[in-house]
TIGU-66631 format. One line per 3 residues: number of its first residue (from 1); their letters; for each residue x, y, z of N, C-alpha, C. Coordinates in steps of 0.1 Angstrom, whole numbers. Atoms other than C-alpha are relative to their C-alpha. Example, Ala and Ser with C-alpha at 12.3 -4.5 7.8 and 13.67 -1.06 7.14 Angstrom:
<fitors>
1 = AS = 9 -12 0 123 -45 78 9 12 0 | -9 -11 0 137 -11 71 -8 11 8
</fitors>
This chain:
<fitors>
1 = MPF = 6 13 5 -534 -16 -179 15 -14 2 | -8 11 -11 -509 -44 -164 3 -4 -13 | -5 11 14 -485 -63 -194 -11 -9 -2
4 = YGE = 7 13 5 -504 -93 -186 -15 -5 -5 | 9 -6 2 -534 -81 -190 -10 -7 7 | 10 2 -9 -569 -93 -180 1 -26 -3
7 = GLE = 1 16 -2 -574 -134 -169 13 -8 -5 | -7 8 4 -539 -145 -169 7 2 18 | 0 -8 -18 -536 -142 -124 6 -11 -3
10 = NYK = -12 3 -4 -515 -168 -127 19 4 -3 | -14 -12 7 -486 -150 -148 3 9 9 | -1 -9 -16 -493 -124 -121 4 -2 11
13 = VVF = -4 11 -16 -485 -146 -93 13 -5 0 | -6 4 5 -457 -156 -112 17 16 2 | 4 -17 3 -452 -118 -122 9 1 17
16 = DEI = -2 -9 -15 -451 -106 -85 10 -15 13 | -5 8 -18 -438 -136 -64 16 -8 -7 | -19 0 3 -399 -138 -86 8 5 12
19 = VDT = -14 -4 -12 -369 -130 -63 4 8 -9 | -15 -10 8 -352 -110 -93 -15 5 -6 | 8 -8 8 -370 -78 -100 -3 0 -9
22 = LLI = -1 1 14 -387 -77 -137 -7 13 0 | 10 -14 5 -399 -47 -155 0 -3 -15 | 10 4 15 -421 -46 -184 3 18 -7
25 = TDG = -4 -15 6 -414 -8 -203 -6 -6 -18 | 1 -3 14 -424 4 -236 14 1 -9 | -12 -1 10 -398 -1 -261 -1 6 -10
28 = TNG = 1 -14 5 -411 27 -281 6 10 9 | -2 -15 -9 -410 57 -254 6 -4 13 | -4 7 -8 -395 34 -226 -5 3 15
31 = QII = 6 -4 -10 -423 47 -204 -4 -20 6 | 3 14 -9 -426 14 -175 -18 -3 2 | 23 0 -2 -463 -4 -178 3 -10 9
34 = DVS = 2 7 -15 -454 -32 -149 13 -4 6 | -12 4 -11 -428 -37 -123 -8 -10 11 | 6 8 -13 -428 -68 -98 -1 10 10
37 = SSV = -3 -5 -15 -429 -64 -61 10 0 6 | -20 -8 -5 -395 -69 -59 6 13 1 | -5 -8 9 -388 -39 -70 1 8 20
40 = TSL = 2 -6 -14 -399 -29 -29 19 -4 5 | -11 0 -9 -368 -45 -12 12 0 -8 | -10 -6 6 -351 -37 -42 10 10 3
43 = LGY = -7 -14 -5 -350 1 -42 -8 4 8 | 1 -10 -13 -375 10 -19 -12 7 -9 | 15 -8 2 -403 21 -40 -11 -11 -5
46 = DKH = 15 6 0 -441 7 -43 2 2 -11 | 7 4 16 -445 -10 -81 -13 11 -4 | 9 -6 3 -476 13 -84 14 17 0
49 = ELI = -6 -18 2 -449 51 -77 12 -10 -13 | -3 -3 12 -431 35 -109 -11 -5 -15 | 15 9 18 -461 19 -138 -3 18 0
52 = GEH = -2 -5 7 -459 49 -160 10 11 2 | -11 -13 2 -428 69 -153 11 -13 -9 | -16 2 13 -396 67 -179 8 -14 13
55 = FSI = -18 12 -9 -367 36 -167 6 7 5 | -7 -9 -6 -348 62 -163 3 -1 16 | 3 -2 -15 -363 67 -129 8 -7 2
58 = MFT = -4 4 -15 -341 47 -112 15 -2 -6 | -8 11 -1 -310 45 -127 5 14 -1 | -12 -9 1 -278 70 -115 -1 10 -11
61 = QEE = -1 -8 10 -274 99 -138 15 -1 -3 | -14 7 11 -237 85 -146 -9 -15 -7 | 7 9 11 -255 52 -158 -10 9 -5
64 = KDE = 2 -5 9 -277 76 -173 4 3 -14 | -10 -13 11 -250 95 -192 4 -15 -10 | -4 10 13 -241 59 -207 -12 -4 -1
67 = ISS = 19 7 2 -277 41 -213 -4 10 -13 | 15 -7 9 -295 52 -249 -11 -6 3 | 17 6 5 -329 48 -255 -2 -10 -3
70 = LRD = 7 11 7 -345 19 -254 -5 -2 -11 | 5 2 15 -357 25 -289 12 -2 -8 | -11 4 8 -326 15 -301 4 -13 2
73 = LNV = -5 17 -2 -326 -23 -283 -17 -4 -12 | 12 7 6 -340 -36 -319 8 -13 -3 | -7 10 -1 -321 -68 -306 -7 -11 1
76 = FGS = 5 12 -9 -337 -102 -301 14 -7 7 | -8 1 -7 -320 -120 -277 3 9 20 | -4 -8 -15 -304 -113 -238 11 12 -6
79 = IVT = -12 -8 -1 -280 -83 -232 -5 -4 11 | 4 -4 -11 -268 -84 -201 12 11 7 | -8 -13 -2 -248 -57 -183 -2 3 18
82 = ERK = 0 -11 -12 -238 -43 -147 -4 11 -3 | 7 -14 -2 -256 -12 -138 -1 -4 17 | 2 -6 -9 -258 11 -113 -19 5 6
85 = LKA = 12 -10 3 -294 16 -102 -5 11 17 | 3 -9 -9 -308 49 -79 -10 -2 7 | 8 7 -11 -329 34 -43 -15 16 3
88 = KDN = 6 -10 1 -358 61 -41 1 11 12 | -12 -9 -6 -333 72 -6 9 3 -1 | -8 -6 1 -311 80 -32 14 -7 -1
91 = SVV = -9 8 2 -289 52 -22 6 -5 -11 | -8 6 11 -266 31 -50 -4 -14 3 | 8 23 6 -281 -10 -63 15 -4 -3
94 = HVD = -8 13 16 -257 -31 -83 -4 -10 4 | 12 10 8 -275 -51 -101 9 -6 -11 | -1 5 15 -269 -78 -130 -12 7 -7
97 = MTI = 10 -1 14 -295 -69 -157 -1 -5 -13 | 1 5 14 -305 -85 -185 -11 2 -4 | 16 -9 9 -330 -70 -213 -2 -12 -12
100 = NTL = 2 10 16 -345 -92 -238 -12 8 -9 | 4 -14 5 -364 -72 -265 -17 -14 -1 | 10 12 -5 -400 -91 -273 -10 10 -9
103 = SEN = 13 -9 5 -428 -76 -298 -15 -13 4 | 12 4 6 -464 -87 -300 -12 9 -7 | 4 -6 6 -490 -76 -319 6 11 -8
106 = GKT = -6 -6 9 -469 -54 -337 10 9 9 | -11 -9 -8 -451 -32 -304 9 -11 -1 | -12 4 -5 -426 -38 -294 9 3 19
109 = YVL = -1 -4 -16 -414 -45 -250 15 -2 0 | -20 2 -4 -378 -49 -233 -18 -4 12 | 0 9 -11 -383 -71 -203 15 0 4
112 = TSL = -6 -1 -6 -358 -64 -181 5 -6 13 | 1 2 -11 -347 -81 -153 13 7 13 | -10 -3 -11 -331 -69 -118 7 -3 6
115 = RDI = -6 3 -13 -303 -87 -93 6 2 1 | -17 -8 -12 -284 -78 -63 5 -2 -1 | -18 7 -8 -251 -83 -61 5 5 3
118 = SDK = -7 -5 -7 -241 -64 -38 8 -11 13 | -6 7 -10 -233 -88 -15 14 -9 -14 | -7 4 10 -213 -105 -47 13 10 -2
121 = LKY = -13 -8 2 -193 -74 -50 11 -5 13 | -11 -1 -13 -183 -72 -13 5 -12 2 | 0 6 -8 -176 -110 -10 13 4 -14
124 = ERE = -15 -6 12 -147 -99 -46 1 9 6 | -5 -11 -3 -140 -70 -27 11 -3 11 | -15 5 -11 -128 -93 1 7 -9 -5
127 = IRR = -10 10 10 -112 -122 -24 10 15 0 | -16 -7 5 -88 -96 -35 4 6 8 | -15 -9 -12 -78 -75 -1 6 -13 3
130 = MNE = -3 12 -9 -73 -115 11 14 0 -7 | -9 2 6 -56 -118 -21 16 6 4 | -8 -8 -6 -33 -90 -18 6 3 17
133 = ELK = -11 4 -10 -23 -99 20 6 -13 -5 | -6 9 7 -15 -133 5 15 3 -10 | -10 -10 13 10 -110 -24 10 2 8
136 = VLN = -13 -10 -7 24 -92 8 7 -19 7 | -12 11 -5 30 -125 32 5 -9 -11 | -6 1 5 42 -139 3 13 3 -8
139 = ASK = -13 -12 10 68 -114 -8 5 -4 14 | -9 -4 -13 75 -110 31 8 -13 4 | -3 15 -1 79 -150 34 20 0 -6
142 = DKL = -16 6 11 108 -150 -1 9 9 8 | -5 1 -3 123 -119 15 5 0 12 | -8 9 -6 129 -138 44 13 -6 -3
145 = FSI = -10 12 5 145 -166 30 7 11 -6 | -23 -13 5 172 -141 11 0 5 5 | -13 -7 -11 183 -122 40 8 -16 8
148 = IAH = -2 9 -9 186 -152 59 11 -11 -10 | -7 11 13 199 -174 21 20 6 3 | -17 -4 13 229 -148 12 2 13 7
151 = DLK = -11 -16 -14 229 -109 38 -3 -6 14 | -5 4 -7 230 -129 63 11 -12 5 | -14 11 -1 251 -163 57 16 7 -7
154 = NPL = -13 -11 4 278 -135 37 10 1 7 | -10 -3 -12 289 -118 63 1 -7 12 | -12 9 -6 295 -145 84 8 -11 -1
157 = MAL = -5 3 2 313 -163 65 12 4 -7 | -8 -13 0 335 -133 57 4 -3 18 | -14 -3 -16 346 -127 97 -7 -15 3
160 = MGF = -15 20 -3 353 -173 99 10 3 -6 | -10 -4 0 373 -163 71 11 11 6 | -15 -9 -3 393 -136 84 6 -2 12
163 = SDM = -4 0 -13 389 -148 117 10 -13 1 | -12 7 3 408 -178 107 11 1 -12 | -14 -11 9 433 -158 85 10 1 11
166 = MIE = -6 -2 -14 438 -148 118 11 -5 8 | 1 14 -7 443 -180 132 12 -6 -2 | -14 9 14 465 -197 105 8 10 -1
169 = DSK = -19 -5 3 490 -169 102 -2 9 11 | -5 -12 -8 493 -155 134 9 5 0 | -16 0 2 528 -161 132 7 11 -5
172 = TIS = -6 -9 9 537 -142 100 -8 17 4 | 8 -13 7 509 -115 97 10 5 2 | -12 -17 -5 526 -80 96 -16 7 13
175 = PDE = 12 -4 0 506 -58 120 -5 6 -6 | 10 -4 9 496 -40 93 -15 -5 -5 | 11 12 1 476 -65 85 -14 -2 11
178 = IED = 7 11 -9 461 -80 113 -12 12 5 | 15 -12 -5 451 -40 118 -9 -1 -3 | 4 3 13 438 -40 84 -21 -12 3
181 = LST = 8 6 -5 418 -72 93 -5 1 13 | 2 -5 -9 407 -63 124 -15 9 -3 | 7 -5 3 392 -38 113 -14 -3 -12
184 = TIN = 10 7 13 367 -55 85 -2 -7 8 | 7 15 -6 358 -81 110 -4 10 10 | 6 -19 -1 355 -46 131 -23 5 -7
187 = QLS = 10 -4 8 330 -39 105 -7 -12 -1 | 10 15 7 313 -68 96 -10 3 9 | 9 -1 -14 301 -72 128 -8 8 8
190 = KDT = 8 -13 -3 286 -41 134 -11 3 -12 | 6 2 9 270 -47 98 -11 -8 -1 | 10 21 -1 257 -86 105 -7 9 10
193 = HSL = 6 -7 -9 247 -67 140 -15 -1 -7 | 10 -6 -3 224 -41 129 -12 -9 -12 | 7 6 9 211 -62 98 -8 -8 11
196 = LEN = 3 8 -2 203 -91 121 -10 5 14 | 9 -10 -7 184 -59 146 -13 -2 -13 | 17 -7 8 161 -48 117 -8 -14 -1
199 = LLT = 0 6 14 159 -82 102 -17 -8 17 | 6 7 -12 141 -95 147 -8 11 2 | 16 -17 7 119 -54 142 -2 -6 -5
202 = WAR = 11 0 9 106 -67 118 -8 -11 -1 | 6 7 1 95 -97 127 -9 -1 11 | 12 1 -14 81 -88 157 -9 9 -4
205 = VQT = 10 -10 5 63 -59 138 -10 -10 -6 | 9 6 10 44 -83 116 -8 -11 8 | 4 7 -7 39 -108 143 -9 8 16
208 = ESC = 8 -13 -6 23 -76 161 -1 -3 14 | -2 1 -12 39 -85 192 13 11 3 | -2 -3 -3 59 -55 193 -5 15 -2
211 = RFE = 9 -13 -11 49 -28 218 0 14 -4 | 2 -19 7 40 9 204 2 4 14 | 8 -10 -9 43 32 231 8 17 3
214 = RTK = -4 -15 5 50 70 235 2 3 11 | -11 -10 -7 78 89 256 6 14 -4 | -6 -13 3 90 124 254 14 5 -2
217 = FLV = -11 6 7 120 126 240 15 16 -1 | -7 -5 11 149 150 231 5 -8 -11 | -4 11 12 154 139 195 24 9 -1
220 = AQE = -8 -4 5 185 162 191 12 -10 10 | -11 13 -12 201 134 226 1 -14 -7 | 4 10 9 191 109 200 12 -5 -8
223 = VDG = -6 6 14 206 114 177 16 2 -3 | -23 -2 0 245 127 184 1 -20 12 | -9 14 -1 244 91 206 -2 -11 -18
226 = LFT = -1 6 15 234 78 168 11 0 -8 | -20 2 3 267 97 157 5 -6 6 | -11 12 -9 285 79 181 5 -18 -3
229 = LLT = 0 18 14 278 39 167 5 2 -12 | 4 7 19 278 48 131 13 14 -5 | -10 -12 -4 310 77 142 16 -9 -14
232 = HAA = -9 5 9 332 48 123 -2 -8 -13 | 0 6 16 315 36 91 0 13 -5 | 3 -9 7 311 74 85 17 2 -3
235 = DLK = -16 4 1 352 79 94 2 -3 -10 | -6 5 13 365 55 66 -10 6 -14 | 2 -5 16 344 77 41 3 13 4
238 = KIS = -5 -15 -8 358 108 58 -14 7 -7 | 22 -10 5 317 115 56 -2 5 18 | 0 -15 -16 316 148 83 -20 -10 2
241 = LIN = 18 1 -1 276 138 103 4 11 6 | 9 -20 -10 261 175 114 -15 -4 5 | 22 -3 -4 232 173 135 -4 15 7
244 = NVP = 3 -15 -9 216 206 137 -19 5 1 | 11 -2 -6 189 197 154 -7 9 13 | -6 -10 -10 181 223 182 -4 -9 17
247 = DDL = -2 6 -14 183 212 214 -10 -2 11 | 14 -1 -8 151 222 233 -18 -10 -10 | 16 3 9 126 203 199 -2 -20 10
250 = YLN = -3 15 -5 118 170 223 -16 -6 -20 | 3 11 6 97 140 204 -8 -3 13 | 3 10 -12 66 126 220 -4 -17 -5
253 = ADI = -3 14 -1 68 91 204 9 -13 1 | -8 13 -8 80 53 206 15 4 -6 | -12 -7 3 115 63 210 15 -10 -2
256 = NMI = -10 10 9 131 32 198 -4 -6 -9 | -1 -2 11 110 31 169 4 12 -13 | -5 -11 4 120 66 160 18 -1 1
259 = ITV = -23 -3 3 164 60 168 -3 -9 -10 | -1 12 13 155 27 144 0 6 -15 | 8 -3 17 138 44 108 16 16 6
262 = IRN = -5 -6 4 168 72 119 11 0 4 | -12 10 5 195 49 122 4 -4 -14 | -1 3 13 184 36 91 7 1 -13
265 = LIS = 1 -13 12 182 65 69 15 5 4 | -13 -6 1 215 78 79 10 -11 1 | -5 6 9 232 45 74 -1 -4 -13
268 = NAI = -1 4 13 218 45 40 10 8 -1 | -2 -2 4 229 76 40 19 5 -1 | -14 5 -1 269 67 47 4 -5 -14
271 = KFS = -6 7 12 266 40 25 -2 2 -23 | -2 0 14 258 54 -8 7 18 -1 | -11 -12 2 278 86 -3 15 3 1
274 = NEN = -15 4 7 313 89 -18 8 10 11 | 1 -12 -8 336 106 3 6 13 5 | 1 -14 0 342 138 17 -12 10 -1
277 = KKI = 17 -7 6 303 145 19 -2 2 17 | 4 -5 -12 282 158 47 -13 -7 -2 | 17 -1 2 249 146 61 -1 1 15
280 = TVS = 10 -12 -5 226 164 78 -16 -5 6 | 11 6 -6 199 157 102 1 10 7 | 12 -6 -9 176 180 111 -18 -8 6
283 = AER = 13 0 -2 145 187 123 -10 14 8 | 2 -11 -8 119 213 139 -19 -4 2 | 18 3 0 79 218 143 -7 8 -11
286 = KDN = 12 -16 12 52 228 115 -12 -13 1 | 11 -2 -6 18 226 124 -3 -14 3 | 6 11 0 8 202 142 7 -15 3
289 = LTR = -11 14 5 37 178 134 18 -2 9 | -11 -4 3 72 176 136 7 -10 -7 | -5 4 13 93 172 107 16 -2 6
292 = INV = -12 3 -1 127 151 109 6 -1 -15 | -12 2 17 157 154 78 3 -8 -3 | -7 3 -2 176 137 70 7 -3 -14
295 = SDE = -7 4 8 200 142 42 13 0 -7 | -17 2 -5 231 134 28 6 11 -19 | -6 -2 11 253 146 -7 -2 -11 -11
298 = GIG = -8 11 1 252 111 -20 -2 -3 -13 | -1 1 14 250 94 -52 -18 6 -11 | 16 -1 2 211 97 -54 -10 -10 -5
301 = IEP = 6 4 4 183 77 -64 -7 1 -11 | 2 -4 11 172 68 -99 -19 4 8 | 12 2 -3 133 81 -103 -6 -11 7
304 = ESI = 5 12 2 121 51 -114 -4 -7 10 | -3 12 -11 131 33 -81 -2 5 7 | 9 -10 -12 111 64 -54 -8 -12 1
307 = DNL = 7 10 -9 84 42 -55 -1 -10 1 | -4 14 -10 93 8 -47 9 1 15 | -8 -1 -8 118 23 -22 -18 -10 12
310 = FRI = 2 12 -8 91 5 4 -6 -7 7 | 17 7 1 69 -18 -7 15 -17 -3 | 4 13 -6 79 -54 5 7 -11 -14
313 = DVQ = 8 9 10 67 -72 -25 13 4 -22 | -6 -8 7 93 -52 -46 21 1 -1 | -20 -2 -3 137 -58 -50 3 16 -4
316 = TST = -5 -12 -1 154 -21 -41 12 -1 1 | -11 -1 -3 183 -32 -28 14 2 -8 | -11 -1 9 218 -18 -47 8 -3 14
319 = TGT = -10 -2 -9 250 -13 -34 14 15 -2 | -14 -19 -8 274 15 -18 11 1 -9 | -5 -14 12 293 34 -36 19 -4 6
322 = KGE = -16 12 2 323 10 -23 -4 -20 3 | 3 18 3 305 -25 -28 -7 -4 13 | 3 4 -3 284 -26 0 -9 -3 5
325 = KGT = 9 14 7 260 -50 3 -13 1 8 | 12 -6 -13 221 -39 17 -14 -15 -2 | 6 8 1 190 -55 18 -20 5 -5
328 = GLG = 12 -6 5 163 -30 13 -8 0 11 | 8 0 -14 147 -40 43 1 5 13 | -3 -10 -9 157 -16 65 -14 13 -2
331 = LIL = 5 -16 6 139 15 42 -16 -6 -1 | 10 4 -6 106 -10 49 -5 2 14 | 4 -4 -10 108 -12 85 0 13 4
334 = CNE = -3 -19 -2 113 22 87 -11 2 -2 | 5 1 5 85 29 69 -11 -7 7 | 8 3 -5 63 5 91 -4 3 13
337 = FVN = 3 -9 -10 74 22 120 -6 13 1 | 3 -8 11 68 55 102 -16 3 8 | 18 7 7 28 41 97 -8 4 8
340 = LHK = 9 1 -14 23 33 136 -2 11 8 | 1 -17 -8 27 72 142 -6 7 -6 | 10 -10 9 -1 78 119 10 10 -6
343 = GTI = -10 -5 7 31 91 103 0 0 -19 | -5 -1 11 45 97 67 15 1 1 | -14 2 -2 77 94 60 1 3 -21
346 = SVR = -5 -6 12 89 110 17 10 4 -1 | -10 0 0 115 112 -2 1 10 -16 | -3 -7 17 134 137 -28 16 1 -3
349 = SEL = -11 3 7 163 131 -48 1 0 -14 | -8 1 15 189 138 -75 7 -6 -4 | -12 8 6 212 118 -95 9 3 1
352 = NKG = -19 -11 2 250 132 -86 0 5 12 | -4 -6 -11 238 151 -59 -12 5 14 | 6 4 -10 217 137 -33 -10 -4 8
355 = TEF = 9 3 -5 188 124 -11 -5 2 14 | 3 -1 -14 164 135 16 -13 -4 3 | 18 12 -8 138 117 35 -2 10 16
358 = LID = 16 -12 -10 110 134 54 -8 -6 6 | 2 9 -11 102 118 86 -17 9 7 | 7 -5 -9 67 133 99 -10 -4 5
361 = IPD = 7 2 -20 52 128 136 -12 9 -3 | 8 -16 -3 19 147 137 -4 -7 21 | 3 5 -14 12 148 179 -2 -10 -2
</fitors>
């Protein structure tokens, strides 16, 4: 017999027409006494399929393990909780559940109201996603301003200072001093150009104006070209650059992006290596992907810093072995370019023994 009894037709209409699903259960054994018609749209059951069943028929196994028997609900007043219900088709429905206990003629009943919160959770997830995007955008903005304000401005100021010195003291400065100043200016110019190139490339990626175009090319040949470009920086530290990439290994990828990745990794290896060390670039085909390995014998990376190397919202830039400055932007750019290839970049490092970057590019 329905809970609302005879002669309460108006109550029956309200009970069945209310938007939220109402459920009345026996407070002693948990048996469903009545349920409103809206349960069909919520869980797919006809109300008559539930009446007489134990209330747990609607709960996922996870929820069954959490929820105690209704006979434990001996307090009066509302209990509001978020739960996952199992629909007739076994799909999961998220609801806000409001539980009230009530007593009638010495018997205890439990009135439960169920409200579908699937849309609310979807909006909450969307808000969280947008907040995360906003966080990354703010971090990107801060990184950009930091680079412009310090990392780009400082070397330009140094270049102007050294060139002013050469102009003002041109008649008294010695040939050795001219050579030293020229070498410093040359290296500063190359470092600044590299930074500016990374900055502009990163900006194009952020605005999605950076075109992705695969080309088949010989990896060893491109590594040789990078070694030529970076030889001067390596020679200043007496660092040996070793190309162990097989001469016949081809890679089908965006050549400009891959060159940028390898160049940044070699530049970092030079920066964080002491004198008379080696930097090796190798590559191999492995399980439908090409693995490129850039390893050094440098100072290594602190274990707690490795997880943050590719995050723009965390400052990871450190000073090189000869005071070389960095922004951390290069590794962030490497990660973005590898991701565009649906590949992965990982790091293995041991303090004072060296670092190894592994780039996996799938076919």
